[in-house]
C-alpha positions in Angstrom: 145.8 96.9 76.0 143.6 99.9 75.2 144.2 101.3 71.7 144.6 105.0 71.4 141.9 107.1 69.9 142.6 107.6 66.2 143.3 111.1 65.1 140.7 113.1 63.1 141.1 112.9 59.4 142.9 115.9 57.9 140.6 116.1 54.9 137.6 116.3 57.3 139.2 119.1 59.3 140.0 121.0 56.1 136.4 120.6 54.8 135.0 121.8 58.1 137.4 124.7 58.2 136.5 125.7 54.6 132.9 125.6 55.5 133.5 128.3 58.1 134.6 130.7 55.4 137.8 132.0 53.8 138.6 134.4 56.7 138.6 131.6 59.3 140.7 129.4 57.0 143.2 132.2 56.6 143.3 132.7 60.4 144.1 129.1 61.1 146.7 128.8 58.3 148.4 132.0 59.6 148.6 130.5 63.1 151.0 127.9 61.6 153.8 130.4 61.7 153.3 130.9 65.4 153.6 127.2 66.3 157.1 125.8 66.2 156.4 122.2 65.2 160.1 121.2 64.8 161.0 122.3 68.4 157.7 121.4 70.1 157.4 118.1 71.9 156.2 115.4 69.5 152.6 114.8 70.7 150.4 112.2 69.1 146.7 113.0 68.8 145.8 111.0 71.9 147.9 113.3 74.0 147.4 116.6 72.1 143.6 116.4 72.5 144.0 116.7 76.3 146.2 119.8 76.2 145.1 123.4 75.9 145.3 124.4 72.3 146.9 127.7 71.3 144.6 130.7 71.5 142.1 130.9 68.7 142.4 127.3 67.7 140.3 124.2 68.4 142.0 120.9 69.1 141.3 119.7 65.5 142.7 122.9 64.0 145.8 122.6 66.2 146.2 119.0 65.0 145.9 120.1 61.4 148.6 122.8 61.8 150.8 120.3 63.6 150.4 117.6 60.9 151.0 120.1 58.1 154.2 121.4 59.9 155.5 117.8 60.4 155.1 117.1 56.7 158.1 119.2 56.0 160.2 117.2 58.5 159.0 113.8 57.3 161.1 111.1 55.8 159.8 108.0 54.1 160.6 104.4 54.9 160.5 101.5 52.4 157.7 100.0 54.5 154.1 100.5 53.4 150.7 100.0 55.0 148.1 97.6 53.4 146.9 100.4 51.1 150.4 100.9 49.8 151.1 104.2 51.5 154.6 104.5 52.9 155.3 104.8 56.6 157.0 108.1 57.5 158.6 109.6 60.5 159.5 113.2 61.4 162.8 114.2 62.9 162.0 116.9 65.3 164.6 118.9 67.2 163.7 116.7 70.3 164.4 113.5 68.3 167.6 114.9 66.8 168.8 115.9 70.3 168.1 112.4 71.6 169.9 110.8 68.8 172.9 113.0 69.3 172.9 112.2 73.0 173.0 108.5 72.3 175.8 108.9 69.7 177.8 111.1 72.1 177.6 108.9 75.1 177.4 105.3 73.7 179.4 105.2 70.5 182.4 103.0 70.8 181.7 102.0 74.4 180.9 98.5 75.8 179.7 98.8 79.3 179.6 96.2 82.0 179.6 96.1 85.8 183.1 96.4 87.4 182.9 93.0 89.1 182.6 91.2 85.8 185.1 93.4 84.0 188.2 91.3 84.5 190.0 90.4 81.3 188.7 86.8 81.1 185.1 87.8 81.5 185.5 90.8 79.2 187.0 88.6 76.4 184.3 86.0 76.8 181.6 88.7 76.7 183.1 90.3 73.6 183.3 86.9 71.8 179.8 86.0 72.7 178.5 89.4 71.6 180.3 89.1 68.3 178.9 85.6 67.8 175.3 86.7 68.7 175.6 89.6 66.2 176.9 87.4 63.4 174.2 84.8 64.0 171.4 87.3 64.2 172.7 89.0 61.0 172.8 85.7 59.2 169.3 84.8 60.3 168.0 88.2 59.1 169.6 87.4 55.7 167.8 84.1 55.6 170.0 81.5 57.3 167.8 78.7 58.7 169.4 77.8 62.0 169.0 78.2 65.7 171.3 80.1 68.0 172.7 76.9 69.7 173.4 75.2 66.3 175.0 78.3 64.9 177.2 78.7 68.0 178.3 75.1 67.8 179.1 75.6 64.1 181.2 78.6 64.8 183.0 77.0 67.7 183.9 73.8 65.8 184.6 75.6 62.5 182.1 73.6 60.6 181.0 75.3 57.4 177.3 75.9 56.8 175.5 73.4 54.6 173.6 74.5 51.5 169.9 73.8 51.4 168.1 73.7 48.1 
């Protein structure tokens, strides 16, 4: 698998921009109001660098404006990188619309093909789904068991054993 090209460092772009003079720096910063980051498609650097930048901007300047605009949309996660910096994500209009679409069309629905939707199959499917969810949840919380052993435990009503 080919790794995408890493984006240019923002501090390097800023330093280069400042080296071009205060007027150029002001021009680029003022362009930020013309670019709708929240409603634009979420492009990573590896895609943005192949698109035509807005008039008067280089790809690197466009990336700087995009990244600065996304900062206002960012939310932190409890996950950090090896240097201790938190991972973040930006909820753009495009992402919010996609989330809304999923919520509107899938919440509260369990779908399956018509030929397997008779009552016996449906009930077996629901029970198996609930068991899988309970087992996976328990494993995420630290239960040391396999799927088959956990299913056998549930079916026979055997309580879990405590390990030290």
